[in-house]
C-alpha positions as CSV (number, residue, x, y, z in Angstrom):
1,M,123.2,95.4,95.6
2,D,119.4,95.4,95.7
3,L,117.1,93.0,97.7
4,N,116.6,90.6,94.8
5,E,120.3,90.2,94.5
6,F,120.7,89.7,98.2
7,F,118.1,87.0,98.4
8,A,119.5,85.3,95.3
9,Q,122.7,84.9,97.3
10,N,120.9,84.1,100.6
11,D,118.0,81.9,99.8
12,R,117.3,80.3,103.2
13,V,116.9,82.9,106.0
14,A,115.5,83.4,109.5
15,I,114.1,86.8,110.1
16,A,114.0,88.6,113.5
17,F,110.5,89.9,113.1
18,S,108.8,92.5,115.4
19,G,105.9,93.6,113.2
20,G,107.4,97.1,112.8
21,V,107.8,99.0,109.5
22,D,111.3,97.6,108.7
23,S,111.1,93.9,109.6
24,S,107.6,93.7,108.1
25,Y,108.9,94.9,104.7
26,L,111.9,92.6,105.0
27,L,109.6,89.6,105.7
28,Y,107.4,90.6,102.7
29,A,110.4,91.1,100.4
30,A,111.7,87.6,101.4
31,G,108.3,86.1,100.6
32,K,108.1,88.0,97.3
33,A,111.6,86.7,96.4
34,G,110.4,83.2,96.9
35,V,113.2,82.2,99.2
36,S,112.8,79.8,102.1
37,A,112.1,82.2,105.0
38,K,110.7,82.1,108.5
39,G,109.9,85.0,110.9
40,Y,110.6,84.7,114.6
41,F,108.8,87.0,117.0
42,V,110.1,87.0,120.6
43,K,107.2,87.8,123.0
44,S,108.3,89.0,126.4
45,E,106.9,91.4,129.0
46,F,108.3,94.3,126.9
47,Q,105.9,93.8,124.0
48,P,102.1,94.5,124.3
49,A,99.7,91.8,123.0
50,S,98.5,94.1,120.3
51,E,102.0,94.0,118.6
52,V,101.8,90.2,118.4
53,E,98.4,90.3,116.7
54,D,99.6,93.0,114.2
55,A,102.7,90.8,113.5
56,K,100.5,87.7,112.8
57,K,98.5,89.7,110.2
58,I,101.6,90.9,108.4
59,A,103.1,87.4,108.3
60,A,99.9,86.0,106.9
61,Y,99.8,88.8,104.2
62,A,103.4,88.2,103.3
63,G,102.8,84.5,103.1
64,V,105.7,83.7,105.3
65,E,105.6,81.4,108.3
66,M,106.0,83.0,111.7
67,E,106.9,81.5,115.1
68,I,106.2,83.2,118.4
69,I,109.0,82.6,121.0
70,R,107.8,83.1,124.6
71,S,110.5,84.5,126.9
72,S,110.6,86.1,130.3
73,I,112.8,89.2,130.3
74,L,112.3,89.9,134.0
75,D,114.4,86.9,135.1
76,A,117.5,88.7,133.8
77,P,119.0,91.0,136.4
78,K,121.1,92.9,133.9
79,I,117.9,93.9,132.1
80,V,115.8,94.5,135.1
81,E,118.4,96.9,136.6
82,N,117.6,99.1,133.6
83,D,120.9,100.9,133.3
84,E,122.4,102.2,130.1
85,S,123.3,98.7,129.0
86,R,119.7,97.3,129.3
87,C,119.1,97.4,125.5
88,Y,122.3,95.5,124.8
89,F,121.5,92.6,127.2
90,C,117.9,92.5,126.1
91,K,118.9,92.3,122.4
92,K,121.4,89.6,123.3
93,K,118.7,87.5,125.0
94,I,116.3,88.0,122.1
95,F,118.7,87.0,119.4
96,S,120.0,84.1,121.4
97,H,116.5,82.7,121.4
98,I,116.1,83.3,117.7
99,Q,119.5,81.8,117.0
100,E,118.6,78.6,118.9
101,K,115.2,78.2,117.2
102,A,116.5,79.0,113.8
103,K,119.3,76.5,114.1
104,A,116.8,73.8,115.1
105,D,114.9,74.7,112.0
106,G,117.9,74.4,109.8
107,F,118.6,78.1,109.2
108,T,122.2,79.4,109.5
109,I,121.5,83.0,108.3
110,I,119.6,85.4,110.5
111,L,118.4,88.8,109.3
112,D,117.1,91.9,111.0
113,G,115.4,95.1,109.9
114,T,118.1,97.7,110.6
115,N,117.9,100.2,107.7
116,A,120.3,102.7,106.1
117,S,119.0,105.7,108.0
118,D,119.3,104.1,111.4
119,D,122.0,105.8,113.6
120,I,123.9,102.7,114.6
121,S,126.2,104.8,116.8
122,D,123.3,105.4,119.2
123,R,122.0,101.8,119.1
124,P,123.6,99.6,121.8
125,G,121.7,96.6,120.3
126,Y,123.6,97.0,117.0
127,R,126.7,95.6,118.8
128,V,124.8,92.4,119.4
129,L,124.0,92.1,115.6
130,Q,127.7,92.3,114.9
131,E,128.7,89.8,117.6
132,M,126.1,87.3,116.4
133,K,126.8,87.9,112.7
134,V,123.2,89.0,112.0
135,L,122.8,90.5,108.5
136,S,120.8,93.6,107.8
137,P,119.7,93.5,104.2
138,L,117.8,96.8,104.2
139,R,121.0,98.6,105.4
140,I,123.2,96.6,103.0
141,C,121.0,97.6,100.1
142,G,121.0,101.2,101.2
143,L,117.3,101.4,101.9
144,T,116.2,104.3,104.1
145,K,113.2,104.5,106.4
146,E,111.4,106.8,103.9
147,Q,112.1,104.4,101.0
148,I,110.9,101.5,103.1
149,R,107.6,103.3,103.9
150,K,107.1,104.1,100.3
151,R,107.7,100.5,99.2
152,S,105.5,99.2,102.0
153,K,102.7,101.4,100.8
154,E,103.1,100.2,97.2
155,A,103.1,96.6,98.5
156,G,99.8,97.1,100.4
157,L,101.4,96.6,103.9
158,T,99.4,98.2,106.7
159,T,102.7,99.1,108.4
160,W,103.6,101.7,105.8
161,D,102.5,104.6,108.0
162,K,102.9,102.9,111.4
163,P,104.7,105.2,113.9
164,S,108.1,104.1,115.1
165,Y,107.6,101.9,118.2
166,S,109.9,101.3,121.1
167,C,109.4,98.6,123.7
168,L,107.5,99.2,127.0
169,A,110.8,99.3,128.9
170,T,111.7,102.6,127.3
171,R,108.8,104.3,129.2
172,I,110.6,103.7,132.5
173,P,113.4,106.1,133.4
174,T,117.0,104.7,133.1
175,D,118.3,103.3,136.5
176,T,114.7,102.7,137.7
177,A,114.4,99.0,138.3
178,I,111.7,97.5,136.0
179,K,108.7,95.8,137.6
180,Q,105.9,93.8,136.0
181,S,103.3,96.2,137.4
182,M,105.0,99.2,135.6
183,L,104.9,97.4,132.2
184,E,101.3,96.3,132.7
185,A,100.2,99.8,133.6
186,T,101.9,101.2,130.5
187,E,100.4,98.6,128.2
188,H,96.8,99.1,129.6
189,A,97.1,102.9,129.5
190,E,98.5,103.1,126.0
191,E,95.9,100.6,124.7
192,Y,93.2,102.8,126.3
193,L,94.4,105.9,124.5
194,K,94.7,104.1,121.2
195,S,91.0,103.0,121.6
196,L,90.1,106.7,121.8
197,G,91.8,107.4,118.5
198,F,95.1,108.8,119.7
199,T,98.3,107.9,117.7
200,D,102.0,108.4,117.9
201,F,102.2,109.0,121.6
202,R,104.0,107.6,124.7
203,I,103.0,107.2,128.3
204,R,106.1,107.4,130.5
205,Y,106.2,106.0,134.0
206,L,107.4,108.8,136.3
207,S,107.5,108.0,140.0
208,G,104.1,106.4,139.9
209,Y,102.6,109.0,137.6
210,A,101.6,108.6,134.0
211,Q,103.4,111.3,131.9
212,I,101.5,111.4,128.6
213,Q,103.7,112.6,125.7
214,L,101.3,113.8,123.0
215,K,101.6,115.8,119.7
216,N,100.2,119.4,119.9
217,S,97.8,118.4,117.0
218,Q,96.0,116.1,119.3
219,L,95.6,118.5,122.2
220,T,92.0,119.5,121.4
221,A,90.9,115.9,121.3
222,F,92.7,115.2,124.6
223,L,91.1,118.2,126.4
224,A,87.7,117.1,125.3
225,Q,88.2,113.8,127.1
226,K,90.5,114.9,129.8
227,A,88.3,113.9,132.8
228,N,87.6,110.4,131.4
229,I,91.3,109.9,130.6
230,K,92.4,111.0,134.0
231,N,89.9,108.8,135.8
232,K,90.8,105.7,133.7
233,L,94.6,106.1,133.9
234,E,94.4,106.5,137.7
235,T,93.3,102.9,137.7
236,W,97.0,102.1,137.2
237,Y,98.8,105.3,138.2
238,S,98.9,107.8,141.1
239,G,98.1,110.7,138.8
240,V,98.4,112.0,135.2
241,L,100.8,114.6,133.8
242,L,100.7,116.0,130.2
243,D,103.8,116.7,128.2
244,M,103.1,118.3,124.8
245,E,105.4,117.8,121.8
246,T,105.5,119.9,118.6
């Protein structure tokens, strides 16, 4: 089955939309297929504001309506505890919001952007998709991440080379209770490094310190601005550590 065949059989769909590579292409493909579709972006404390703005631009380019659902994740103890089941409970909350809104809008089919190269055995959230009967067209049609990036580039989507992104909660060590201040520090610090031209990096929250995970290829640029970066990040952290990756 290809995507055109999928949408021929499912011509009225709600799409869980994050603004990432996969869900952006799925939203675009739905618009291209001419089906009745709507994207739902759940904005919680775990998503930086910049991701919302990027998602709005993609939805406008795809010509598909998008709704932003505001939700507080920090009022859910099983998520805030941040143990190994956090992702499951977070995903459950997100898709419950989407399901509720989609139903009110007359949609009975919900789609997500899981693709054929995703390792579902290592994704606790995938169990939620099965429980809530969410369909994953990219996976159903056998599309891998590499193929999706290629198609996205051909379609003119700015997400075609967007680095894989994980929510702000992933920067906090498992079993460390999540606090609003930790998430805000991470968002501000990562946005600052982005403004300096750094890409594909993470800033981990480590006992009050910022642990910057950076590619070796960006080391020279980092060292040239080391003092300024340290001073800026110490606005939100006790200190700064550098963790180089290959």
